[in-house]
C-alpha positions, 0 to 999 in steps of 0.5 A, a space after each residue: 500500500 505504501 508503494 501505491 501512495 508513493 506512486 500516487 505522489 510521484 504521479 501528481 507531483 511535477 518535479 524537474 529531474 533531480 529536483 530537491 523540492 517536489 511540489 505535491 498537489 495531492 497524495 495519500 501517505 501511510 505512516 509506518 504502523 499506522 492504520 489510517 492514511 494521511 491526506 496531503 494537499 498542496 504541499 512540498 517535500 524536500 530531498 534528504 540532502 536538502 533537509 541536511 543542508 538546511 539543518 546545517 545552515 540553521 545551526 550555523 546561523 544560530 551559532 553566528 547569532 549567539 556570537 553576535 549577541 556576545 560581542 554586542 554586550 550590554 548597554 550601560 545606563 549612562 550610554 542610554 541616558 546620554 543617547 536620550 539627552 542627545 536625541 532630545 536636544 537634537 529634536 528641540 534644536 530642529 523644532 526651534 529652527 523650523 519655527 
């Protein structure tokens, strides 16, 4: 029965030769040990190599994000207050010049 579902999925999908992403219009899947079929409509499936590359890229981006967070450090209260005062001063000056 699983073979039938795979054949059905293959027939309704229109992948290019060697495609990593397969668009599926409609398919029926039979999970291992499952008594009921799962209906799939309007989906896409990734090849195993594509899933592995995507997972590796996600892990690389997480590590890069963590590294950037550590490099940024915490902003001190003094820096925040000075930035606020400079912003208020610039806004006040711009308002005075506009009038």
